C-alpha positions in Angstrom: 48.4 74.9 142.2 48.3 78.6 141.2 51.5 79.5 143.1 53.4 76.7 141.4 52.3 77.9 138.0 53.3 81.4 138.8 56.8 80.3 139.6 57.0 78.2 136.5 56.0 81.3 134.5 58.8 83.2 136.1 61.2 80.5 135.3 60.2 80.2 131.7 60.3 84.0 131.2 63.8 84.0 132.7 64.8 81.3 130.2 63.5 83.4 127.4 65.5 86.3 128.7 68.8 84.4 128.3 68.9 85.2 124.6 67.6 81.9 123.1 66.9 82.5 119.4 63.2 81.6 119.5 61.3 79.8 122.1 57.9 78.6 123.0 56.6 77.1 126.2 53.7 75.3 127.8 52.9 74.5 131.4 50.3 72.7 133.4 49.4 70.4 130.5 48.1 66.8 130.6 50.5 64.3 129.2 48.5 63.6 126.0 48.3 67.3 125.3 52.0 67.7 126.0 52.9 64.9 123.6 50.7 66.4 120.9 52.2 69.8 121.4 55.7 68.3 121.3 55.0 66.6 117.9 53.7 69.9 116.5 56.8 71.7 117.6 59.1 69.1 116.1 57.3 69.5 112.8 58.0 73.2 112.9 61.7 72.8 113.6 61.6 73.2 117.4 63.1 70.8 119.9 62.4 70.3 123.6 65.1 71.9 125.8 63.3 71.7 129.2 60.9 69.2 130.6 59.3 69.0 134.1 56.5 66.8 135.4 55.2 66.9 138.9 52.1 65.9 140.8 50.3 68.7 142.7 49.0 67.9 146.1 45.8 66.0 145.9 46.0 65.5 142.1 45.4 62.1 140.4 47.9 62.6 137.7 51.1 64.6 136.8 51.0 67.9 134.9 53.7 68.7 132.4 55.7 71.8 131.6 58.1 72.3 128.7 60.2 74.8 126.8 61.0 74.4 123.1 63.7 76.2 121.0 64.4 76.5 117.3 68.2 76.8 117.7 70.6 74.4 116.1 71.2 72.0 119.0 71.0 68.3 118.2 68.9 66.8 121.0 67.3 63.6 122.1 64.6 63.2 124.7 62.8 60.5 126.7 60.2 60.7 129.4 58.2 58.4 131.6 61.0 55.8 131.5 61.9 53.2 134.2 65.2 53.9 135.9 67.0 50.9 134.3 65.8 51.9 130.8 66.9 55.5 131.5 70.3 54.4 132.5 70.7 52.2 129.5 69.6 55.0 127.1 72.0 57.4 128.8 74.9 55.1 128.2 74.0 54.6 124.5 73.6 58.3 123.9 76.8 59.2 125.6 78.6 56.8 123.3 77.2 58.7 120.4 78.4 62.1 121.8 75.3 63.2 123.6 75.4 64.6 127.1 72.6 64.6 129.6 71.4 68.2 130.1 68.0 67.8 131.7 66.8 65.3 134.3 63.4 65.0 136.0 62.2 62.1 138.2 58.8 62.1 139.7 56.4 59.6 141.2 53.1 59.2 139.4 50.1 58.7 141.8 49.9 55.1 142.9 53.2 54.1 141.4 55.8 51.9 143.1 58.7 53.8 141.6 59.7 57.0 139.9 59.3 57.7 136.2 62.3 59.4 134.6 62.4 62.2 132.0 65.6 63.4 130.3 67.0 65.5 127.5 70.4 65.0 125.9 72.3 67.4 123.7 75.1 66.6 121.3 78.0 68.9 122.2 81.5 69.0 123.6 80.5 69.9 127.2 82.4 68.3 130.0 79.8 67.1 132.4 79.3 65.2 135.6 76.0 63.8 136.9 74.7 62.0 139.9 71.2 60.9 140.9 69.6 59.2 143.9 71.9 60.8 146.4 71.2 61.8 149.9 71.2 65.5 150.5 74.5 65.5 152.5 76.3 63.5 149.9 74.9 65.8 147.1 76.1 68.9 149.0 79.6 67.4 149.4 79.8 66.4 145.8 78.7 69.8 144.7 81.5 71.4 146.7 84.1 69.1 145.3 83.0 69.6 141.7 82.8 73.4 142.1 86.5 73.3 143.3 87.3 71.6 140.0 85.6 74.2 137.9 82.2 72.6 137.5 78.9 74.5 138.0 75.6 73.0 139.0 73.3 73.2 135.9 70.4 70.9 136.7 68.9 69.9 140.0 66.0 67.6 140.8 64.8 66.4 144.2 61.9 64.0 144.7 60.6 61.6 147.3 60.6 57.9 146.4 57.5 55.9 147.5 57.8 55.0 151.2 60.9 57.0 151.7 61.4 59.3 154.7 63.5 61.8 152.8 64.1 63.1 149.3 66.8 61.9 147.0 68.8 64.3 144.8 69.8 64.3 141.2 72.2 66.8 139.6 74.1 67.7 136.5 77.3 69.8 136.5 79.0 71.4 133.5 82.6 72.6 133.4 82.5 76.2 132.2 83.0 79.8 133.2 79.4 80.6 134.0 78.7 82.7 137.1 75.9 81.0 138.9 74.1 81.0 142.2 71.9 78.3 143.6 69.6 77.6 146.5 67.6 74.6 147.5 65.2 73.6 150.2 63.9 77.1 150.6 60.4 78.2 151.6 58.5 79.9 148.8 58.6 83.4 150.3 62.4 83.2 150.7 62.8 81.8 147.2 60.8 84.6 145.7 62.8 87.2 147.7 66.1 85.7 146.6 65.0 85.6 143.0 64.2 89.3 143.1 67.5 90.2 144.6 69.5 88.1 142.2 67.5 89.4 139.2 68.5 92.9 140.3 72.1 91.8 140.2 71.8 90.5 136.6 71.0 86.9 137.3 68.3 84.9 135.6 66.5 81.9 136.9 67.5 78.9 134.7 66.4 75.9 136.8 63.5 75.4 139.2 62.4 72.4 141.1 59.7 72.2 143.8 59.0 69.1 145.8 57.1 68.2 149.0 59.3 66.7 151.7 57.6 63.9 153.7 55.3 65.3 156.4 55.6 68.8 155.1 52.6 71.1 154.5 54.2 73.0 151.7 56.8 72.6 148.9 60.5 73.2 149.3 62.0 75.1 146.4 65.3 74.6 144.6 66.7 77.0 142.0 69.8 77.9 139.9 70.5 81.4 138.6 73.0 82.4 135.9 74.5 85.8 135.4 74.1 86.9 131.8 
């Protein structure tokens, strides 16, 4: 679990380096502690801008990572929801002017289905999203959206119970950001790529590790933004 935490630290430090007005973060927390920490931050004027839950190999529960900011964004969040409730909430918030900016699905130990976490922000961004896609369809959709001026902002892969491969979730935003992304990489290659991109002025803004069926180690996905 140490190496996963080290990469999370790197991701969070990169987020802080993007010029957010004031941020705070926590990682590797139990859900009850995470909830309490979130309540404290809300009372202090912070709001959750990044959430990630995952189950380390051999663990009996998920651990939680989060980033909070005291900027002026108007956000809503939900986590641990069933897919049908998540979809309904997304539709309702979209009708109110909120856009999905963060998505994280994971499978709690012993669960029959994934639990869904999300963060929505009220803004004028033009976004597209997809989840539950096979890798080849995800890649094709990413190419098509990129040709239309969209950039991949959020990526989440996880393995549903009993599945023989991962499914992929993503959010794209139409903007002029200069980004790089990679997914399915071995840890050593991911680290090397991160160092090279950092030297070129890119910062890691999104990280997602998952364990493919039958694999002995995690595969790593990431998005970098030039700032």
